[in-house]
N, C-alpha and C positions, 0 to 999 in steps of 0.2 A: 604360241605361248601366250600372247595377249588375250586370246579368246578364253584360255584357261583362267587367267587372272580375273577377267570380267565375270566369269561364271562364279568364281569363289567370292568375289565382291558382292555379287547379286545374292548369293546364298547367305552371306554374313549380314547384309543390310536388311534382310527380310523379304517382303513380297516385291514383285517387280511392277505392280500396277501403279505405284506412286512415282515412277521415274519422271514423268512430265510435269508433276505438280510440285509446288514449293511447300516446304514444311511450315506450318503456322503455329504460333504460340499465343497464349492469352494470359492475362494477369488474373490471378485468383484473389478473392477478397481475404483479408486478414480477419481472424476471429475476434480481435480485440475491440472493445467498445470505447476504450480510452487509451491514453499514452502511458498509463501507469502499468509497469510490468507485473506488479503485485496483483492486479485484477485477474490475471490469467491463472494464478495459482489457487488451489482450493485451500480452505482453512486448515492449518496444521496444529496438531496438539502441542501445547507448550509454546505457542507462538505469541503469548502475551496479548496485548490489546488488538493486535492484528488478526488474531484468530476469532475474535467475537466482534463483529461490526457494530453491535448495539452499544458497546463500551467505547467506541471511537470518539475522539475529541470533536470531530465535526458534527456529531449527532447530539451535542449538548444542547440543553434548553437555555432559557433566559437565566440571569443570575437570581439567586434566592433572596427574596425580600421577606424578612420576618413579619409576622402579624403585629398589630398594634399592641396586643396583650403582651407578647414577648418583648417588644421594644420598651414598654413601660416597666417591666420587671428587671431590666438590665441595670447593673450597678453603675454609678457615675464613674467616668474614666479617672484614673489616678493623675495627680498633678506631677509636674516635672520633679519637684522636690521628693515626693513620695517614690517616684520611679528611681531616682538617683540613690535614695536610701536603700531601697530594695535591691538594686544592682550591687551596691557596696556590700550589703549583707550576704548576698549570694556569692560574690567573688572572694570574700574574706573567710568563707567557710573552709575549714581544713578537711581534706578528704582522706 
């Protein structure tokens, strides 16, 4: 009976030439380039800023500094009294 069981085990396990060798495993490399799981996904329609990398916050340039001509044409800032008066005017408006 044991010879029959060994025959069945041999047929189920595959070929018989690997009986004396140990099975070996190896580690396969992961396709990710970073730890961000979003990097593995392709851009999705309707994904907002994530769908277009050029619009991302980390691709922003330096702050905008207006030219001298624009700076000279700006009006003077309002004083505190003018701002308080304007605030009161806007808050007292009936809607």
